[in-house]
C-alpha positions in Angstrom: 0.0 0.0 0.0 1.4 3.4 -1.0 0.7 6.2 1.4 1.1 9.8 0.2 2.4 11.5 3.3 3.2 14.7 1.3 -0.5 15.2 0.8 -0.7 15.5 4.6 1.9 18.2 4.6 4.9 16.0 5.6 8.2 16.3 3.7 9.3 12.8 2.9 12.8 11.5 2.1 12.9 7.8 1.1 15.8 5.4 1.6 15.8 1.9 0.0 18.6 0.4 2.2 19.8 0.5 5.7 23.1 2.1 4.6 21.2 4.9 2.7 18.8 5.4 5.6 21.7 5.9 8.0 23.3 8.5 5.7 20.1 10.3 5.2 19.2 10.4 8.8 22.6 11.8 9.7 22.6 14.4 7.0 18.9 15.6 7.2 18.1 15.0 10.9 14.4 14.2 10.3 11.8 14.9 12.9 10.6 11.2 12.7 11.7 8.0 11.0 9.3 5.4 9.6 11.4 2.2 9.5 10.4 -1.0 7.7 12.2 -4.0 9.3 12.4 -5.8 5.9 15.5 -4.2 4.4 17.7 -5.7 1.7 21.1 -5.1 3.2 20.6 -5.3 7.0 18.1 -6.4 9.6 15.8 -3.5 10.5 16.3 -4.4 14.2 20.1 -3.9 13.7 19.5 -0.5 12.0 17.1 0.5 14.8 19.9 -0.3 17.4 22.4 1.7 15.4 20.1 4.7 15.0 19.4 4.7 18.7 23.0 5.2 19.5 22.6 8.9 18.4 19.1 9.5 17.0 16.8 10.7 19.8 13.7 11.6 17.8 10.7 9.2 17.2 11.1 6.0 15.2 7.9 4.2 14.2 8.3 0.6 12.9 6.1 -0.5 10.0 6.4 -4.2 9.4 4.6 -7.4 8.3 6.2 -9.1 11.2 3.5 -9.3 13.8 4.7 -11.7 16.4 4.8 -10.4 20.0 8.5 -11.2 20.3 9.4 -9.1 17.2 7.3 -6.2 18.5 8.7 -6.4 22.0 12.3 -6.6 20.6 11.7 -3.5 18.5 10.3 -1.5 21.4 13.1 -2.7 23.7 15.6 -1.7 21.0 14.2 1.9 21.1 11.2 2.0 18.7 8.7 4.7 19.7 5.8 2.7 18.2 5.2 -0.4 16.1 2.5 -0.8 13.5 1.9 -4.0 11.6 1.0 -4.2 7.9 -1.6 -3.9 6.5 -2.5 -0.8 8.5 -5.1 2.0 8.1 -3.7 5.3 6.8 -5.6 7.3 9.4 -4.1 5.3 12.2 -0.6 5.8 10.9 -1.2 9.5 10.6 -2.5 9.6 14.2 0.6 7.7 15.4 2.9 10.1 13.6 1.1 13.1 15.1 1.3 11.6 18.6 5.0 10.7 18.3 5.8 14.2 17.1 3.7 15.8 19.8 5.2 13.7 22.5 8.7 14.4 21.2 8.0 18.1 21.2 6.6 17.9 24.8 9.7 15.9 25.9 12.0 18.6 24.6 10.1 21.6 25.9 11.4 23.9 28.6 8.3 23.2 30.7 8.8 19.4 30.8 8.8 17.9 34.3 
């Protein structure tokens, strides 16, 4: 399923591989990363662990893998959220808004 995030006022940069994703994340510092665990050159779980060494903004996992152990592993590795495919577009957009809002709240001067 193709989701047009641009039509919802999001700027999107797409990476086809883990290597490309790491380079783009480092050079563009996105507000949020949508990460598919099925990558051609590296495990998405490995990439998530690498990103979490320095990337502090939200990472939402999108995956066909829906076993509890895979979801728990991703969340324990630092994922902000996990959504299994197929998913509803409205739900993904709501989770993106929530992650961005929570990240903004965490970084505010008024945070407890």
